[in-house]
MARPA-930222 format. One record per residue (C-alpha): x, y, z; residue number from 0. Coordinates in nm, 2 decimals, m for minus. Last residue first. Layout:
N
- X_Y_Z_NUM
...
This chain:
496
- 6.80_11.63_13.47_495
- 6.40_11.55_13.53_494
- 6.19_11.85_13.54_493
- 5.93_11.67_13.33_492
- 5.99_11.83_12.99_491
- 6.38_11.67_13.05_490
- 6.70_11.93_13.09_489
- 7.00_11.75_13.02_488
- 7.33_11.93_13.15_487
- 7.65_11.83_13.02_486
- 8.00_11.91_13.12_485
- 8.23_11.88_12.83_484
- 8.36_11.74_12.49_483
- 8.27_11.36_12.57_482
- 7.92_11.47_12.70_481
- 7.78_11.54_12.36_480
- 7.82_11.25_12.23_479
- 7.70_11.04_12.49_478
- 7.42_11.26_12.53_477
- 7.32_11.23_12.14_476
- 7.32_10.83_12.18_475
- 7.28_10.79_11.81_474
- 6.91_10.71_11.65_473
- 6.92_11.03_11.40_472
- 6.60_11.21_11.37_471
- 6.71_11.40_11.06_470
- 6.63_11.73_11.19_469
- 6.69_11.63_11.55_468
- 6.92_11.37_11.55_467
- 7.15_11.51_11.29_466
- 7.13_11.87_11.41_465
- 7.26_11.77_11.75_464
- 7.53_11.56_11.66_463
- 7.59_11.80_11.41_462
- 7.65_12.07_11.67_461
- 7.85_11.87_11.88_460
- 8.10_11.77_11.60_459
- 8.14_12.13_11.44_458
- 8.17_12.34_11.79_457
- 8.46_12.09_11.87_456
- 8.62_12.08_11.57_455
- 8.60_12.44_11.53_454
- 8.82_12.48_11.83_453
- 9.04_12.18_11.80_452
- 9.23_12.28_11.54_451
- 9.33_12.65_11.62_450
- 9.35_12.61_11.96_449
- 9.14_12.44_12.30_448
- 9.29_12.73_12.50_447
- 9.04_12.98_12.46_446
- 9.03_13.26_12.19_445
- 9.04_13.56_12.42_444
- 9.09_13.47_12.77_443
- 9.30_13.19_12.62_442
- 9.57_13.37_12.40_441
- 9.61_13.20_12.08_440
- 9.62_13.54_11.89_439
- 9.35_13.57_11.68_438
- 9.32_13.43_11.30_437
- 9.17_13.07_11.33_436
- 9.06_13.09_11.69_435
- 8.82_13.38_11.58_434
- 8.62_13.15_11.34_433
- 8.34_13.14_11.59_432
- 8.22_12.95_11.92_431
- 8.55_12.99_12.05_430
- 8.50_13.40_12.08_429
- 8.32_13.31_12.41_428
- 8.59_13.10_12.56_427
- 8.67_12.74_12.57_426
- 8.91_12.58_12.75_425
- 8.63_12.32_12.91_424
- 8.33_12.32_12.69_423
- 7.99_12.38_12.92_422
- 7.71_12.17_12.75_421
- 7.35_12.27_12.79_420
- 7.08_12.01_12.68_419
- 6.71_12.06_12.59_418
- 6.46_11.81_12.62_417
- 6.13_11.98_12.47_416
- 5.84_12.14_12.63_415
- 6.09_12.46_12.81_414
- 6.07_12.57_13.13_413
- 6.42_12.43_13.22_412
- 6.60_12.56_12.96_411
- 6.49_12.89_12.95_410
- 6.52_12.87_13.33_409
- 6.89_12.74_13.30_408
- 6.98_13.01_13.05_407
- 6.85_13.27_13.32_406
- 7.05_13.10_13.61_405
- 7.36_13.08_13.37_404
- 7.39_13.41_13.27_403
- 7.28_13.63_13.58_402
- 7.60_13.60_13.76_401
- 7.81_13.77_13.42_400
- 8.10_13.58_13.37_399
- 8.44_13.72_13.59_398
- 8.42_13.47_13.85_397
- 8.42_13.18_13.61_396
- 8.17_13.01_13.40_395
- 8.36_12.77_13.07_394
- 8.23_12.86_12.78_393
- 7.89_12.78_12.67_392
- 7.69_12.54_12.43_391
- 7.29_12.56_12.43_390
- 7.14_12.31_12.27_389
- 6.76_12.32_12.22_388
- 6.47_12.08_12.13_387
- 6.16_12.28_12.03_386
- 5.88_12.40_12.26_385
- 6.06_12.70_12.42_384
- 5.80_12.86_12.67_383
- 5.62_13.17_12.60_382
- 5.77_13.34_12.75_381
- 6.14_13.44_12.85_380
- 6.07_13.81_12.75_379
- 6.39_14.00_12.61_378
- 6.74_13.85_12.61_377
- 6.89_13.52_12.65_376
- 7.28_13.55_12.69_375
- 7.44_13.34_12.41_374
- 7.70_13.13_12.43_373
- 7.62_12.97_12.11_372
- 7.26_12.89_12.12_371
- 7.15_12.64_11.92_370
- 6.75_12.58_11.85_369
- 6.54_12.31_11.66_368
- 6.20_12.29_11.46_367
- 6.14_12.64_11.37_366
- 5.83_12.67_11.19_365
- 5.66_12.75_11.50_364
- 5.76_13.10_11.52_363
- 5.71_13.30_11.85_362
- 5.96_13.11_12.09_361
- 6.18_13.00_11.82_360
- 6.27_13.33_11.69_359
- 6.34_13.42_12.06_358
- 6.60_13.16_12.11_357
- 6.77_13.24_11.78_356
- 6.77_13.61_11.87_355
- 6.97_13.53_12.22_354
- 7.21_13.30_12.01_353
- 7.25_13.59_11.80_352
- 7.34_13.82_12.08_351
- 7.60_13.55_12.14_350
- 7.62_13.35_11.83_349
- 7.31_13.19_11.65_348
- 7.13_12.91_11.58_347
- 6.77_12.86_11.43_346
- 6.71_12.48_11.33_345
- 6.48_12.42_11.03_344
- 6.32_12.08_10.91_343
- 6.02_12.12_10.71_342
- 6.19_12.41_10.52_341
- 6.33_12.14_10.31_340
- 6.53_12.36_10.05_339
- 6.60_12.21_9.67_338
- 6.34_12.31_9.51_337
- 6.47_12.62_9.39_336
- 6.82_12.63_9.47_335
- 6.98_12.75_9.15_334
- 6.71_13.04_9.12_333
- 6.38_13.12_9.09_332
- 6.20_13.22_9.39_331
- 5.83_13.12_9.44_330
- 5.96_12.74_9.35_329
- 5.88_12.61_9.71_328
- 6.19_12.56_9.80_327
- 6.26_12.95_9.74_326
- 5.94_13.08_9.89_325
- 6.04_12.85_10.19_324
- 6.36_13.04_10.19_323
- 6.21_13.34_10.16_322
- 5.96_13.28_10.46_321
- 6.29_13.14_10.67_320
- 6.43_13.44_10.57_319
- 6.18_13.68_10.72_318
- 6.17_13.49_11.06_317
- 6.54_13.52_11.10_316
- 6.53_13.92_11.07_315
- 6.21_13.92_11.29_314
- 6.44_13.72_11.56_313
- 6.72_14.02_11.46_312
- 6.46_14.29_11.54_311
- 6.35_14.13_11.86_310
- 6.71_14.12_11.96_309
- 6.80_14.51_11.89_308
- 6.50_14.55_12.11_307
- 6.63_14.32_12.43_306
- 6.95_14.44_12.38_305
- 6.86_14.83_12.42_304
- 6.65_14.71_12.72_303
- 6.93_14.55_12.87_302
- 7.16_14.81_12.79_301
- 6.96_15.07_12.97_300
- 6.96_14.87_13.29_299
- 7.33_14.81_13.27_298
- 7.44_15.17_13.18_297
- 7.73_15.15_13.01_296
- 7.57_15.30_12.67_295
- 7.62_15.02_12.46_294
- 7.63_15.11_12.08_293
- 7.42_14.95_11.80_292
- 7.45_15.18_11.51_291
- 7.68_14.94_11.28_290
- 7.79_15.07_10.94_289
- 7.58_15.06_10.62_288
- 7.80_15.03_10.33_287
- 7.64_15.13_9.98_286
- 7.77_14.95_9.70_285
- 7.40_14.89_9.49_284
- 7.44_14.53_9.59_283
- 7.45_14.62_9.99_282
- 7.78_14.60_10.20_281
- 7.70_14.56_10.54_280
- 7.95_14.67_10.84_279
- 7.97_14.56_11.16_278
- 7.65_14.40_11.18_277
- 7.38_14.60_11.37_276
- 7.27_14.88_11.14_275
- 7.21_14.63_10.88_274
- 7.16_14.25_11.03_273
- 7.42_14.05_10.82_272
- 7.25_13.68_10.83_271
- 7.37_13.34_10.78_270
- 7.18_13.08_10.57_269
- 7.35_12.71_10.61_268
- 7.18_12.44_10.39_267
- 7.25_12.10_10.51_266
- 7.43_11.80_10.34_265
- 7.71_11.70_10.56_264
- 7.97_11.96_10.36_263
- 7.70_12.22_10.42_262
- 7.76_12.15_10.80_261
- 8.12_12.18_10.75_260
- 8.12_12.52_10.52_259
- 7.91_12.66_10.78_258
- 8.10_12.59_11.07_257
- 8.43_12.71_10.92_256
- 8.25_13.03_10.80_255
- 8.12_13.12_11.12_254
- 8.20_13.52_11.14_253
- 8.09_13.53_10.77_252
- 7.74_13.68_10.82_251
- 7.90_13.96_11.04_250
- 7.95_14.03_11.39_249
- 7.88_14.36_11.60_248
- 7.66_14.20_11.83_247
- 7.70_13.85_11.75_246
- 7.62_13.65_11.43_245
- 7.24_13.55_11.32_244
- 7.24_13.16_11.19_243
- 7.00_12.99_11.00_242
- 6.99_12.59_10.92_241
- 6.81_12.44_10.67_240
- 6.76_12.06_10.58_239
- 6.86_12.01_10.21_238
- 6.62_11.85_9.94_237
- 6.69_11.56_9.75_236
- 6.74_11.64_9.36_235
- 7.04_11.40_9.35_234
- 7.29_11.60_9.22_233
- 7.47_11.87_9.42_232
- 7.38_12.25_9.34_231
- 7.64_12.42_9.09_230
- 7.89_12.65_9.25_229
- 7.78_12.99_9.30_228
- 8.09_13.11_9.47_227
- 8.35_12.79_9.57_226
- 8.35_12.71_9.89_225
- 8.67_12.58_10.11_224
- 8.75_12.94_10.19_223
- 9.06_13.20_10.10_222
- 9.23_13.41_10.30_221
- 9.37_13.76_10.19_220
- 9.08_13.90_10.42_219
- 9.21_13.80_10.73_218
- 9.59_13.90_10.67_217
- 9.52_14.25_10.74_216
- 9.35_14.20_11.07_215
- 9.68_14.39_11.26_214
- 9.66_14.68_10.98_213
- 9.31_14.74_11.10_212
- 9.46_14.90_11.46_211
- 9.21_14.70_11.73_210
- 8.95_14.84_11.93_209
- 8.74_14.55_11.89_208
- 8.46_14.73_11.67_207
- 8.75_14.91_11.47_206
- 8.90_14.58_11.41_205
- 8.56_14.43_11.28_204
- 8.51_14.74_11.07_203
- 8.85_14.73_10.92_202
- 8.78_14.36_10.82_201
- 8.42_14.42_10.66_200
- 8.58_14.67_10.44_199
- 8.86_14.47_10.35_198
- 8.66_14.15_10.23_197
- 8.41_14.42_10.04_196
- 8.71_14.54_9.87_195
- 8.84_14.17_9.80_194
- 8.53_14.09_9.65_193
- 8.22_13.86_9.76_192
- 8.31_13.95_10.15_191
- 8.46_13.83_10.44_190
- 8.66_13.51_10.32_189
- 8.72_13.49_9.96_188
- 8.52_13.20_9.77_187
- 8.77_12.94_9.62_186
- 8.85_13.01_9.26_185
- 8.83_12.69_9.05_184
- 9.21_12.51_9.00_183
- 9.08_12.16_9.10_182
- 8.77_12.17_8.92_181
- 8.46_12.17_9.12_180
- 8.28_11.90_9.29_179
- 7.88_11.92_9.29_178
- 7.77_12.15_9.59_177
- 7.60_12.11_9.93_176
- 7.53_12.43_10.04_175
- 7.65_12.74_10.19_174
- 7.39_13.04_10.18_173
- 7.48_13.42_10.30_172
- 7.22_13.67_10.39_171
- 7.17_14.02_10.35_170
- 6.87_14.15_10.51_169
- 6.70_14.46_10.41_168
- 6.38_14.62_10.62_167
- 6.20_14.90_10.44_166
- 6.27_15.26_10.42_165
- 5.95_15.44_10.32_164
- 5.93_15.62_10.69_163
- 6.27_15.75_10.68_162
- 6.36_15.82_11.02_161
- 6.63_15.50_11.01_160
- 6.71_15.22_11.25_159
- 6.35_15.09_11.26_158
- 6.33_15.01_10.87_157
- 5.99_14.96_10.82_156
- 5.84_14.61_10.76_155
- 5.59_14.51_10.53_154
- 5.82_14.53_10.19_153
- 6.08_14.28_10.38_152
- 6.37_14.32_10.12_151
- 6.57_14.05_10.03_150
- 6.97_14.01_9.95_149
- 7.14_13.71_9.83_148
- 7.50_13.58_9.87_147
- 7.61_13.23_9.72_146
- 7.81_12.93_9.88_145
- 7.91_12.62_9.71_144
- 8.07_12.33_9.92_143
- 8.17_11.98_9.81_142
- 7.95_11.71_9.96_141
- 8.05_11.39_10.14_140
- 8.13_11.55_10.52_139
- 8.47_11.62_10.65_138
- 8.52_12.02_10.56_137
- 8.89_12.11_10.53_136
- 8.94_12.34_10.81_135
- 9.02_12.70_10.69_134
- 9.37_12.85_10.71_133
- 9.32_13.21_10.86_132
- 9.62_13.45_10.72_131
- 9.77_13.48_11.06_130
- 9.77_13.70_11.34_129
- 9.98_13.54_11.65_128
- 10.16_13.31_11.42_127
- 10.27_13.55_11.19_126
- 10.35_13.81_11.46_125
- 10.59_13.54_11.58_124
- 10.73_13.48_11.25_123
- 10.84_13.86_11.19_122
- 10.94_13.91_11.55_121
- 11.27_13.69_11.49_120
- 11.39_13.97_11.25_119
- 11.40_14.22_11.52_118
- 11.55_13.98_11.77_117
- 11.82_13.89_11.49_116
- 11.88_14.27_11.41_115
- 11.92_14.36_11.76_114
- 12.19_14.04_11.85_113
- 12.38_14.16_11.54_112
- 12.37_14.51_11.65_111
- 12.47_14.44_12.02_110
- 12.76_14.19_11.88_109
- 12.90_14.46_11.64_108
- 13.06_14.70_11.92_107
- 13.24_14.39_12.09_106
- 13.30_14.22_11.80_105
- 13.50_14.54_11.66_104
- 13.34_14.70_11.32_103
- 13.50_14.58_11.00_102
- 13.68_14.79_10.76_101
- 13.76_14.63_10.41_100
- 14.11_14.77_10.30_99
- 14.06_14.94_9.93_98
- 14.13_14.78_9.60_97
- 13.79_14.86_9.46_96
- 13.67_14.52_9.49_95
- 13.78_14.48_9.86_94
- 13.57_14.84_9.90_93
- 13.26_14.66_9.76_92
- 13.29_14.37_9.96_91
- 13.34_14.54_10.29_90
- 13.04_14.76_10.19_89
- 12.81_14.46_10.13_88
- 12.78_14.29_10.46_87
- 12.75_14.62_10.68_86
- 12.52_14.75_10.45_85
- 12.27_14.46_10.45_84
- 12.24_14.41_10.83_83
- 12.00_14.73_10.89_82
- 11.81_14.62_10.57_81
- 11.80_14.29_10.69_80
- 11.63_14.38_11.01_79
- 11.41_14.60_10.85_78
- 11.30_14.33_10.61_77
- 11.20_14.10_10.90_76
- 11.05_14.37_11.12_75
- 10.83_14.45_10.76_74
- 10.72_14.04_10.71_73
- 10.43_14.06_10.99_72
- 10.32_14.42_10.82_71
- 10.21_14.18_10.53_70
- 10.38_14.24_10.18_69
- 10.10_14.29_9.87_68
- 10.09_14.02_9.62_67
- 10.38_14.18_9.38_66
- 10.52_14.27_9.68_65
- 10.59_13.94_9.81_64
- 10.74_13.83_9.52_63
- 11.01_14.13_9.50_62
- 11.11_14.06_9.83_61
- 11.15_13.72_9.83_60
- 11.38_13.80_9.51_59
- 11.57_14.07_9.70_58
- 11.61_13.81_10.01_57
- 11.74_13.54_9.80_56
- 12.02_13.78_9.61_55
- 12.13_13.92_9.96_54
- 12.15_13.53_10.10_53
- 12.36_13.45_9.82_52
- 12.56_13.78_9.78_51
- 12.64_13.78_10.20_50
- 12.69_13.39_10.21_49
- 12.94_13.42_9.90_48
- 13.12_13.72_10.05_47
- 13.18_13.54_10.43_46
- 13.31_13.20_10.28_45
- 13.69_13.27_10.27_44
- 13.67_13.58_10.56_43
- 13.53_13.30_10.80_42
- 13.17_13.37_10.94_41
- 13.06_13.62_11.19_40
- 12.99_13.89_10.99_39
- 12.76_13.63_10.77_38
- 12.52_13.59_11.10_37
- 12.34_13.91_11.01_36
- 12.28_13.85_10.62_35
- 12.21_13.49_10.71_34
- 11.95_13.61_10.95_33
- 11.75_13.79_10.64_32
- 11.83_13.51_10.42_31
- 11.69_13.25_10.68_30
- 11.35_13.48_10.73_29
- 11.33_13.55_10.31_28
- 11.26_13.20_10.24_27
- 10.97_13.14_10.49_26
- 10.81_13.49_10.37_25
- 10.86_13.40_9.99_24
- 10.70_13.00_10.10_23
- 10.41_13.16_10.25_22
- 10.34_13.21_10.63_21
- 10.15_13.08_10.90_20
- 10.45_12.87_11.07_19
- 10.25_12.51_11.12_18
- 10.01_12.61_10.81_17
- 10.27_12.68_10.52_16
- 10.06_12.90_10.33_15
- 10.06_12.88_9.96_14
- 9.95_13.11_9.72_13
- 9.89_13.00_9.40_12
- 9.78_13.23_9.13_11
- 9.51_13.34_8.92_10
- 9.41_13.62_9.14_9
- 9.42_13.38_9.45_8
- 9.42_13.03_9.49_7
- 9.54_12.93_9.81_6
- 9.69_12.55_9.86_5
- 9.72_12.41_10.19_4
- 10.09_12.29_10.25_3
- 10.11_12.11_10.55_2
- 10.32_12.10_10.89_1
- 10.28_11.88_11.15_0
């Protein structure tokens, strides 16, 4: 079903028709371009009116699109129309001057018309494959606010630089329950605080994936549901905390849909950028730090490197929790002062971030629960986990690293609290982030759950676990989880 999702950008409404992943001016340009091609085959009595009307609509659409920046997906549409336009206008102009109009014979015009229509048709296909992401509406009772903080750890040297005076700096984005904002409030841009930051991060992500940057040019155009610096929700209650570490080369915003959903249910989510590991980190002074974590191709060496990077991430998570604790106790002034409950904290992560979450929980008992989103455990597996853990994994296939499942199972079985591993059919590695919202819906890339179902499954399963562990819910956690896939429960007594 198609529905319209309002997007506010630069003071104007830019609607995306979700079923087509195209804006109204883009949708109008499509039939206008096709009409220019088809006009040649219409009866002579209606041909001039169709040509003029289609040309006018196309020109107006192009002007509107140019004002906001034409997406590359529209270029084949405009190119097909541009090829057809002279063949439609020239006979009209010749007729007005009294000269006899010339028409190409059908056997010559037909291949050209088919080629133009084919060219035009690639536009909506490309828009569907690489769309401006449309974020799901959060289902909780709170509106969502977001803000970005940057903290430097004075006690920890920066291990990625040779400067002995350089100290580790971490950027975190917070999503939190907020007061309802006015309808015309400017929604947060995806991937960054500004358009420049969003495009810097988008280009870095594309480069990291080996893709031309233009393929993802629609991603930084997206608006989320959160409002930057929105007033914190009334009531005076304190919010349980969920820390998040992204995948290798990932960024703090890569799980925005998930973070907004959790915040709408009363959680404070703090997602980290890890400088020199994340694809691109824009600091408050304007500097951009690029990733320096590069694999060598040697499995043993890469395992050692990944274990070291994971340890840095785990330390980042612990440091941010310390800062949030100061915020909760009033040691740091801000809108969230006194509203952060660091007595109820979960540490989470995707891919390498999931490994970092496991590592952080082993050494920091301030974490009360762990969520690993398809992350291969890195580094030493001791001491054992004492926190309940949820591990979500994609389907295990012949291409899966054969060490993954045994190693993850060992981590869960050796823990002293009940843990759950849920394998979700149809999920791919990128299912557990925002990827399905803007990547081609190819099962090997984004899974086969679809753009609506992917974020819903991840949100429902993790929310059920968080409510059970941080809010001591009395519901049937195993029952909720098992609906979504193959569930294994690992009890402290070794039972399953």
